[in-house]
C-alpha positions in Angstrom: 57.6 79.4 32.6 57.4 82.3 30.4 60.6 82.7 28.3 59.9 85.7 26.4 61.5 88.8 27.8 60.9 92.5 26.3 64.5 93.5 25.3 68.0 92.3 25.5 68.8 94.4 28.9 65.8 92.6 30.7 66.7 89.4 29.4 70.5 89.8 30.9 69.1 91.2 34.2 70.6 89.3 37.2 73.0 86.9 35.1 75.7 89.0 34.6 78.9 89.5 36.8 82.5 90.5 36.9 84.6 87.8 35.9 81.9 85.7 33.7 82.5 83.7 30.9 80.1 84.0 27.9 79.8 82.3 24.7 78.7 84.2 21.6 77.6 82.5 18.4 78.5 83.5 15.1 80.9 83.2 12.2 82.5 86.7 11.3 79.5 88.7 11.4 76.9 86.2 10.3 74.5 85.1 13.0 75.9 86.9 15.9 73.9 88.1 18.9 74.2 91.7 18.2 71.4 93.0 20.6 72.6 91.1 23.4 76.2 91.9 23.2 75.5 95.5 22.7 73.2 95.2 25.9 76.2 93.4 27.9 78.2 96.3 27.0 75.9 98.6 28.5 75.9 96.8 32.0 79.8 97.5 32.2 80.3 94.0 33.3 84.3 93.3 33.5 86.8 90.8 32.9 84.5 88.5 30.7 86.1 85.7 29.0 84.5 85.3 25.8 84.2 82.2 23.9 83.6 82.9 20.0 85.2 82.0 16.7 86.2 85.5 16.0 86.1 88.7 17.9 83.7 90.5 15.7 85.0 93.9 13.7 86.1 97.2 15.6 82.8 98.5 16.0 80.3 95.7 16.2 79.9 92.3 17.5 82.4 91.5 20.1 84.2 94.5 19.0 82.0 96.5 21.2 83.1 94.7 24.3 86.8 95.3 23.3 86.6 98.9 22.8 85.3 99.0 26.2 88.0 96.8 27.8 85.5 94.5 29.3 87.1 91.2 28.0 90.0 90.1 29.5 90.5 86.9 27.9 89.2 85.5 24.1 88.8 81.8 23.5 88.8 81.7 19.7 89.7 80.5 16.3 90.2 83.8 14.1 90.4 87.3 15.1 92.2 88.9 12.0 89.3 91.3 11.3 89.6 93.4 14.6 92.2 95.8 14.8 91.5 96.6 18.4 91.9 93.0 19.4 95.3 93.0 17.7 96.2 96.2 19.6 95.2 94.9 22.9 96.8 91.5 22.6 100.4 92.7 21.2 100.4 95.6 24.3 100.0 92.4 26.7 96.4 93.7 27.6 94.4 90.7 26.5 94.8 87.2 26.7 94.0 84.6 24.0 93.5 81.1 23.7 93.7 80.2 20.2 92.0 76.8 19.1 91.8 75.1 15.4 88.2 75.9 14.6 87.0 72.6 14.4 88.6 71.9 17.8 86.6 74.8 19.2 83.5 73.6 17.6 84.0 70.1 19.3 85.0 71.8 22.4 81.7 73.6 22.8 79.8 70.4 21.5 81.5 68.4 24.3 80.9 71.0 26.9 77.1 70.8 25.9 77.0 66.9 26.0 78.8 66.8 29.6 82.2 65.5 28.0 85.1 66.5 30.1 87.9 66.0 27.3 88.5 64.4 24.1 91.7 63.2 22.2 92.2 64.7 18.7 95.2 64.7 16.2 94.7 68.4 15.2 97.5 70.7 16.7 99.9 67.8 17.4 103.5 69.1 16.6 102.4 72.6 17.0 102.2 75.6 19.7 98.4 74.1 20.1 100.0 71.2 21.7 102.2 72.8 24.1 101.4 71.5 27.8 98.6 69.4 27.1 98.5 65.7 27.4 99.7 63.4 24.6 98.4 59.9 23.9 99.1 57.4 21.2 96.4 55.2 19.9 97.1 52.6 16.9 100.5 54.3 16.6 99.3 58.0 16.1 99.9 60.6 18.7 96.9 62.6 20.1 96.4 65.6 22.0 93.6 66.3 24.9 91.4 69.1 24.7 89.0 70.2 27.3 85.1 70.6 26.8 84.2 74.2 27.2 80.9 75.6 29.3 79.7 79.0 29.6 78.0 81.1 32.5 76.0 82.5 29.9 75.6 81.8 25.9 74.4 84.3 23.6 72.7 82.8 20.5 71.1 84.4 17.3 68.4 82.3 15.9 65.8 83.0 13.0 62.5 81.6 14.8 61.4 80.6 18.0 58.2 79.5 19.6 57.3 80.2 23.1 58.8 77.4 24.6 62.2 78.3 23.1 62.3 75.7 20.3 64.7 77.3 17.7 65.1 77.5 13.8 68.2 78.8 12.3 68.7 80.3 8.8 71.3 78.6 6.4 74.8 79.8 7.7 73.9 81.8 10.5 73.4 78.5 12.0 77.2 78.2 12.4 78.4 77.9 16.1 74.8 78.6 17.8 73.3 75.4 18.3 76.4 73.8 20.2 76.4 77.3 22.4 73.0 76.8 23.3 73.5 73.3 24.6 77.1 74.5 26.5 75.7 77.6 28.4 74.5 77.3 32.2 72.0 80.0 31.2 71.2 80.4 27.2 69.8 83.9 25.9 68.5 83.7 22.7 67.5 86.7 20.0 65.5 85.8 17.3 63.7 88.0 14.2 60.3 86.1 15.1 58.8 84.4 17.8 55.6 82.1 16.9 53.1 80.3 18.9 54.0 76.9 20.3 53.1 74.1 17.6 53.6 76.3 14.7 57.2 75.1 14.1 57.1 71.8 12.1 59.3 69.3 14.6 61.3 68.1 11.9 63.0 71.6 11.1 63.7 72.4 14.6 67.5 72.7 15.4 67.6 73.5 19.0 65.1 71.9 21.5 63.4 74.6 23.8 64.8 72.8 26.8 68.4 74.5 26.1 66.9 77.7 26.1 66.1 79.9 29.3 65.2 83.5 27.8 64.0 84.9 24.4 64.0 88.1 23.0 62.7 89.6 19.5 65.8 91.7 18.4 66.5 94.3 15.5 69.5 93.5 13.3 71.8 95.4 11.4 73.1 92.1 9.5 76.4 93.9 8.4 78.7 92.5 5.7 82.3 92.0 7.0 83.7 92.8 3.5 81.7 93.5 0.3 83.1 92.3 -2.9 81.5 93.4 -5.9 82.3 93.4 -9.8 81.8 95.7 -12.4 78.5 95.2 -14.1 
């Protein structure tokens, strides 16, 4: 089966629908699937539930989908860099399900592993715990969190081979490997596609069995906040 598609629009074709749930990799603007996000914006698909560590910035990453009001709910950990998000949330126009960062990562990993729920101490005694099942183990209280899955996971990797085996580069790995396993369909944008067999098997982070469609993207790779010092 050919997994390579000519561009992001072609990769999304036939997979998007109003009310869908997506996962989008990245941490800040590092390792985000910027081409696939822009193409999803262009489809006009609405009422999206977006699972992502953060919401990009106002004019980049998932911020593009907030500007066009295509996202109805965010399941996230940190959204502090996005004024559009703040405005829509405070005006009651956007739903938000906050997660401690480690809990979000584990919910995604659990979803990809077929685990429907797990117990964690993180969030006990806070707003995070409200409405969730509590259970004591060895005299300590835990809350139950549920696994997360998506209709489509949007992933950024560094290299892929033609079978979809992936290598991520340094901190751009972040949430991408877990999300690749947790999507009913997983779409990946990479900087380079090589022949099958060219990647060292010991260096592969995501096996191709989890990957459905691949594109080669062009990347802006913005920096959220550039901090410099005098020479």
